[in-house]
Each structure stands twice: as structure tokens, then as C-alpha cells.
N, C-alpha and C positions, 0 to 999 in steps of 0.2 A: 544463471547459478540459484536462484531459489531455489530451487527444485532441494539442494543441500541443506537450508535452513530449515532443519526438522529437528523435533525433541526428541530425546533418545527411545523415551519411551516405544515410542509410535517406530522407532529406525530398528529398536531392537527385533520388534517381532518381524516388521516387515525386514530386515536381513535373515530372520531364522526361516522366513519360509522359500526367501531365497534359496538361502543352503541347500537347503530338499528339492526344491524343484529343480536346479539345474545339478544335482549328482549325478544321475547320469548321462547326462549331454556333455559331462566334461571328465567323463573317465578315463579318458585316452591318457591325460595328462594325471589324475589322482593315483590311476593305477598303472604306472611308465614301470618301464622298465630300468634296470641302472643306470643307460646310459642314453637319452632320447635328443634329438636335436631337430631345431626349425628355423626355419631357415627367415627367421625376422629377429627383429631386436626386442630386448625382454620387455620393453613400455609395447610394441604392438601385440606382443604376446600377452598383455595382462586387457590390454583391450578386445585380446580373441577370446581367449575364455571370462570371460567378464560375462556371458549368457548367463541370463537370469539372476543378476548383479551383484554379484560376490564379488566384485572389486569398484563397487561405485564412489562408493566416499575417500577407497586409495586410492586410485587415481587420478578422483578431485583433487586433494592433497598431494598428489604426487606434481600436479602441474600448479597447483600457486603457492607452490616453495621454490618450485625449480628444479626437485631433484628427480623430473621425467626428463631433463635433457641427458642427467648421467647415464639413466637405462635405455637412451635413444644413440648412444657414443659411448668407444670406451671401451674400455673390460671391466666389467661390475660382476660379484656374488650379491643374489638379493634374497633376502629370505624371505619368502612375501604373506605377512600376514590379509587374514580373509578380513572384510567388514564386520562379521562379527566379532573379532577382536576389538576391533576402535572402540564397536556400540559397546562390549561389557567393560571395556574402560572406561565412557562416558558415563556410564548407568552407576558405576561407582563414585565416577568424582559427582555426579548427580547429588546419591545418596549422601555425601559426604555431603555437600551444601543446604543441607536439611536438615543433618544431622547437627553442623552449627548455626542453624535459624537463616539460613540464605536460603535465596529461592534456586528449584532442583529443575530450573530450565535451563540449562546453557545445550548449546548444540557443537556441530566442530567448530563452527566459526565463532566462537566465544571464549577459545581457547587462541591463545596467542600462537601468530605464525610460528615464533623462533621455535617454542617448544615442538611444534609442529616436526619443524626443518631439523632438532636435535635428535627427538625420538625417531624419527622416521631411517637415519643415517646410523641406527644401530642396527640396522638391520641390513647394510650394506657394505660390502668389501670390495675396493678395490683392488683387482686382481680375479684369478679364477680357481674357487677352491670345490671338487666336486669330493665325494665318497674317498678316495682312495686315496687324499692328501688331508684328510683328518684321521687317519686309522692309524692314530696313537693311544696309549694304554692311558694317557690320560686329560687326550683330544691335544687340540693345539688354541694358545692364545691369540686371537685373532684381533687386529688393530680397525675399529673406523676411521673414516675420513676424519673426524675431528678427535683423532686420539683417545676415545675410549676405546677399555678393553674388554674383548669378551671372550667367548670360549667356544671350542665347534669336536665335538666328538661321533663320530661312527660307529654303530653296536649295531647290534644285531638283535632281532627284535623274539619275544618266547612268540609258538606257534602252536597251538593244539596243546598247550601242555609240555612242548620240545622245548626248553630251554635251549636259543642262540638256533634254533628252528624256522624261525620266518627271516621279512626279509630285511634288510638293511636301512637304518633311517640315521639321521642326526639329531645330536644333542645340542639344543644353541643354546648356550647361558649366558645372560648377564653376571659378570664376578662381581657388580655393586662394590668397585674398587678393592674389594677383596683376596687374599691368594686361599682362603679359610673357604672349602667347598660348600657346609652347611649353609656360607651367607650367599650362595649366587642364588639365581631363581633361573629355572630352566624352562626350558620347553622342548617341543622335538619334532620334527614334519613329520606329513603325512604323505607326502610324493619328494622325493631327489632326485635332482644330478640331467633336472632337463637344461642343455645345451642352446643356448641361441648365437645370433650373430656377434652380441652385445657384451655375453657375457655366462655364469654358471645361474640358473635360479631353483631354490628349492622350497617348498609349498608347506606353511605351520600347518600344524592340524588348530581346526575351529574352536577348539577352548581355549585354547593359547590369549591371554590380555596382554590388550598392545601397553609398549612399554613395560613390561614385567612386571617391577615391584612399582615403575618412579611415576608414571603417568599425572597422577592421582597428587598426588606429594608435590608435584613439579607445578601444575595447573591452578591449585588450590593450595597454596601453603598455608601449613600454621602457624599461628600466630602465638607465642608465650604469652599468659597472664596466668597472672596467681592463682592457686588451688582455692582457696576460700574468695576468691573473686576480687578482694580488695587485698590491696597489701597488706601484709603482717608489720604489723606496729614491732619498730623499737626502738626503749625498753618492749618486752615483749617476748612471748615462748611461741618458740614452732616445733612444730614434730616433722622427721626428718620423712617420713611419710608424705608430706604435704609439700613437699617437690611443685613446682610448677606445672602448670598445663604446658601441650603443644607438644610431646611423643619426643621419640627417638633422635638426637642430633640437635633438638632446639632444647627445649627441656630439664632433659637427662640424655646420659652414654650408658647405655649396658654392651658386653660383649657379648651375649648370648641373647636371642629373640625371644626365648622363653622364659615364662615366670618362674622360677622355679621354689620361693617363697609357700609359706604356710600358710598365711595373713590371707582371709576373703577377702582382698581390700585390693582395687587397679591393677586386677588381673589382666584385663587388656593391653598392660605396660609391659616391658621389659626389666624393669627395675625389682629384684628380689627380694620382698616383703617379708619377713616372719611376726609373727607377734611377738610381742617382749614381756617380760617378769618383773622389768623396770617401768615400763612405760608404756606406748601405744603399738610402735614397732618396728621393727631391727632391718638394716639389708644386712643378708647372707650372699654368700657364694660372688663374692666379690672380685674384681680382677682389675691387671694397672690400665690407669686410665679412665677407668670408667670416675663417674662425675653425678652432679645433681644442680640443679638452679635454682634459687628460690628469688621469690620478687620479697622486699621488704618495704616500710614505709622507716629511715630514721629520723625521728623526731626533733634533737639538734646535733651543732658541731660542736665535735670538741676533737680529745684525744681518751683513745680507750685503751686499759691491757686487755690480753686478751690470754682467760686460763683455759687451757688445752686438758682436760681427765680422761687418763688412756688404760684401759686395758687390753692386754693381750699375754697367749701366752710364749709367744713369740718375741723377737727384736730384730723385724726385719721389713718394719712395717713401715713407708713414711705417708705420708698425706699433708695437703696445707689448702688455706682458706686464702679465697681470694673475694674482692670487693670489683665491680664492675670491671671486670677482667686485670685487675692491681694483684698483686701477690702480697697480700699483707700477713701474712705470718710467718713467710719463710717455709722451707720446706721443714718440716719436722719428723723427728723420727721416733718410733714408737717403744719404746725400752718395754722387758719382760718382767712383765707385773704379778704372775704366777695364776692367771687365769684372766677366763674374757669379763668376770662379773669384779676380779680385785683391782682396784681403782687405782692413779696415782694421778698425780697435777702437774701439766707445766706451764710457763709461763711469756708470754713474750708483752712484753711493754711500747706503747707508746704506739698505740696505733691510729691514725688519723681518720677518720671519717665525717663525712658530711652530709646537714640537715639535708633531707627530700627523699625519691622513691630509688632506689638503690638493689641491684642485683650482688645476691652472697651466693658465689662458684663455690662448693665444695669439690676435691678434687682430688681421687686416690692414688697418689705414685707408687703405690707397689699392693699386689693382690693381698688379700686376707677375710677377713668374717668381722663387717660392724653394724654395730647395734645405735638403736634408734632409741635413748634414751633420755623421759621424761622425768623428772621427781613433781610431786605437787607440793611435796613440804618445802622447797624456794621460795624465795621471798614474791611476793606481788609483784607485777610491771619488769619480771624480765625477759630475757629472749634464753629460750633454751635450742639448739642444735643439738641435739645428742647422738653418739657411733658408740658403736663398739667394733674393736676389728679384730684380725691375728694380728694389726696393725691398725686399730679403731682409736679412736679418742672423745671424748669432751671436749667442748669448749667453751669457754665466757668470756664474752665481752664485757669491762668495767667499765666506766667513764669517768674519769676524774673529777667531773664536770659535774655532772649530771645531782636529783636528787637519789635516783635510783642508783643503789651500790651496784648492779649488776645488770649485763645483757651480757646473757651469755648464751653463747654457741658452744655444744658439747657434740665431739664426732667418736 
């Protein structure tokens, strides 16, 4: 097994060479007719088609996870990723590790076996699904052995500039647990409809990255941490743009992948930040169920009064503040104030906060345009998390036991 304990930069080069060196040898299967059939199992076909090492790593992982047995018997449709796809995923993983200060030397054996099993299963479907099966306008939703939903759609390619003049391929998509197609991650087959004695085989294009968008995130999960390295103090001042580091689903949730804001700040993330006329940054283009998290240090235990300063031309907005996943504000309705910079203050008394490192969670219950406002004229030692929205708000937390008259959260 030692031959599989390789470092990825070497693997990528080797697999690239393997891909090109075996292209002519594998032409029988790469340029197959709409339906071809071989008198062997899917697993044996992969072993036969592996001239030049095109599937060395894949076969190794199938054997190691036990998934090879599914391909030796039963009826399974297998969308086959090439070794180059696995090498690309490992390269991305090691790049992420180096970016976070960890050694970028992981091999396929460094990744936990359960993850290989989970992700390889997303390429397998119980039953036979050929091109004819998938000829629907929106494709067909396909459920993997572990209940994860994918989508398959047969499409005709363009050839010599003629639309729909080429061969038929399958678009195979990871739905990312979303019904919205723009959130899906898609690849296509370079050869499809090979029937074996145990199912159907579709060969994926080499530029596909194994795991779609999930591999690096699951193999090397991000750790949420404060944006300024240390928790921000309460009493203290917090800008909305200084939400935690950790990325989508951990430090924030935004319904759109793209950063649509105007600020040249944290552009590689999905939170829509604008330059704010009353502070550093504001968030815009907000939607229902979007949220931000902040790591803070509460310097003393006590009861606090929450002041919510809100501004909106509409009256349909609702939001809340949570501390350590506990709703401390209730659902706050934002009244129509006359404009995004015409402010009113709401008050929530009797909020109990405990000394120590805590997580403040800003949750938008309905859509709107939020602003993060920071007022330099406010008293020293005050926390401000500001926002403004088509349902926005600003919050202050006032401690009745502290020397600092206000700990402010402004949304």
C-alpha cells in the first residue's frame, strides 16, 4: 500500500501524465456510442480501463472503503471521477492548510476514511440510470445510498458552432441541499451509457474536482475565531463588518454566494458590505434568515437593558439578537421611521449576561437592507454593533451594575 502514500504535488503531475499517455489506449470507452455494453462488472471494467494509471487512486479508495463490493454485484449507476479530479481536490485541501498555517503535506491516507466513503457514495446511485432516463427539462433528482440528493440531466452539446449539434452528455450536479439551481455545483460526462453486468457507467470529465464543493470544507473544517484575533470586549465597540472568521455556515450565512457590496473589504466572502456614511461598513442586499456571529468577552455578570435604534422606510422588518444561541431580544419589529437614516430607539429590559467569552448572534428574520453604524461620539467603553435595514436596527446593551453606562449593540 505504500505506493499510495504520496504527496499531492507529485501525484498531480503523475496523473496528468497518465491522463495524456492513456488517451489513445482508452479511446474505445471515451468515444463510446450512446449505448455500449461490456460483459464484466463495473469494478472489473475500471480495472481494465486503468491502463496508464487513470484510476489508480480511485480503485484504491473503493477497495479501502469497501464500496468496491457495490460495483462487483447489484445494480449501481456510477459517475466515475478520474484520479486527476481527486488530485485536484487534494491540492486545494493542502493549499487551504498552508493558508491557515498548517503543513500542506496531506495524502489520501491523511483524510479520514469515513469522508471518502461519504463523498464517493455521491457518485453512486442504486439502479440503472442511462441517458434516456434523464431526458427531462429540469433533469431528475437522484438520491444516493446515504440519502443525499443529486441531479442528473441529459443535454445535447454544441458542435462546430451548431447548437444541439453535438453528442449527448449528462450534467451531474450536487444540489448542496438547495432547490435553487444557482447554488448547485455541476460537472458533465465525457462518455456516458456504458452498460456493465452490474449497472451503468458514466465517465466524468477530468476537470471535475472530486467532492464538488464539499471536499476541502469537510476534510479540513474551518474553525470560527474572532476577526481581530482576540474577542472584542463588552463594554467595547464592535463594527458589523468585524464578524468572525470562519466562512459561510460558521461565521455567517448569506443566501447569495457573491459579495454584492461596494466596500473593498472581505471581498472573498458572501456578506454584502458597503461603505457606510455613518461608520465603517453596512450590510445590504439582505434576505430572510441571514445572520452574523461575533466572539466577545463580557467583562462582568449582570442584567442589561437592550436599546434598539432602528431606521427604515418600511414596517415589515423583524430581527433578533442571540447570546450563545439563546434569544435575548425576542422578535423585534422594526417600525417605519421615514428613511434609512431616520432613527428610532426600541428598548428590551432585563437581559442577563454572564461574564466570560460568549457568542453574539445577529439574525435577520425578514429581508431588508441593513447598515452597520459606528458613532465615534459615543462614550468610551461602549459596545456598538450597528445596522440599518429595510428592517434594520441598532442595539445598545446597558448594564445596570457597571460603571460604563452603556454596552451597545446597534443593528
